[in-house]
Structures are given as structure tokens and as C-alpha cells.
C-alpha positions in Angstrom: 173.6 135.6 128.0 176.3 132.9 128.0 176.8 133.2 131.8 175.9 131.2 134.8 173.5 132.6 137.4 176.4 132.8 139.8 178.5 134.9 137.3 175.6 137.2 136.8 175.0 137.5 140.5 178.6 138.5 140.9 178.5 141.1 138.2 175.1 142.8 138.7 174.8 145.3 141.5 171.8 145.5 143.7 171.1 149.0 142.2 171.1 147.6 138.7 168.9 144.7 139.7 166.4 147.1 141.3 166.5 149.1 138.0 165.6 146.1 135.9 162.8 145.1 138.4 161.3 148.6 138.0 161.7 148.4 134.2 159.8 145.1 134.0 157.0 146.5 136.1 156.5 149.2 133.4 157.3 147.0 130.4 156.5 143.4 131.2 158.2 140.9 129.0 158.7 137.2 129.2 156.6 134.1 128.6 153.4 135.3 130.4 153.3 138.3 128.1 154.0 136.2 125.1 151.2 133.8 126.1 148.8 136.8 126.3 149.9 138.1 122.9 149.3 134.7 121.3 146.0 134.2 123.1 144.8 137.6 121.7 145.9 136.6 118.2 144.1 133.3 118.4 141.0 135.1 119.8 140.9 137.5 116.8 141.4 134.6 114.3 138.6 132.6 115.9 136.2 135.5 116.1 137.0 136.5 112.5 136.4 133.0 111.2 133.3 132.1 113.2 131.6 135.4 113.8 131.2 134.4 117.5 132.7 136.3 120.5 135.2 134.5 122.7 136.8 135.4 126.0 140.6 135.8 126.0 140.8 133.2 128.8 139.5 130.6 126.4 142.9 130.8 124.6 145.2 130.9 127.6 147.0 127.8 129.0 146.4 127.0 132.6 149.6 125.3 133.6 148.5 125.0 137.2 145.5 122.9 136.4 145.6 119.1 136.2 142.4 119.0 134.1 141.2 120.4 130.8 137.5 120.5 130.7 136.2 117.1 131.9 139.2 115.1 130.6 142.1 114.6 133.0 145.5 115.4 131.6 147.8 112.3 131.4 151.5 112.2 130.9 153.0 110.3 127.9 156.5 108.8 127.7 158.8 109.8 124.8 158.0 106.5 123.2 154.3 107.1 123.4 154.6 110.6 121.9 156.8 109.2 119.1 154.3 106.4 118.3 151.4 108.9 118.3 153.2 111.3 116.0 154.1 108.4 113.7 150.5 107.2 113.6 149.2 110.7 112.9 151.8 111.8 110.3 153.6 108.6 109.3 157.0 110.3 109.5 160.2 109.7 111.4 161.1 106.6 113.2 158.4 104.7 115.0 159.2 104.2 118.7 159.8 100.7 119.9 158.0 99.4 122.9 154.8 100.9 124.4 
């Protein structure tokens, strides 16, 4: 929008904000909805290619979870990510260090 939160707060009335809140209840937009759309697309592709049935939840990210299956999620530094990408694809600059 090209404005700060404070600028928007100063320019949007409570009535307009309430109207937008009502609109988003009817027509939900945003990242959650985008994740659902992409999960459904992945589900259809998987079912089409394997002939098996899948639950939609199998294709949704769980951002609140610290585990995926039985493997614990671990954080990687930017250097580790760059080194891994270089090892996989052999492109770009290999990160120095760890």
C-alpha cells in the first residue's frame, strides 16, 4: 500500500475497518487461504499420479509444530543453507565457514 501502519490507522475510520472485517468473513483472503488452495492442488496432483486417496491435511504446513513426522526440525544458518544448495545444485557462491 505504500503507507505505514500508523498512516493507515489515521486514515481508516472504525466504520470502514468494520466493513473490511465483515468482508473478510464472507470472502477470506490471505496466506491461510492461499495455503489451502495450494494444498488442494497438490492433493489433486498426487491423487492423479498415484491413484491413491490423500487427506488435504497431508499437504498443509503446520507452522506451530516443532516436529515433522519423527524428525525434529532444525534451524540452519544462511551459510549452511548456501552450502547445502551449492552441494545440491552446484550453482552460486559456496558459503565460507560452517
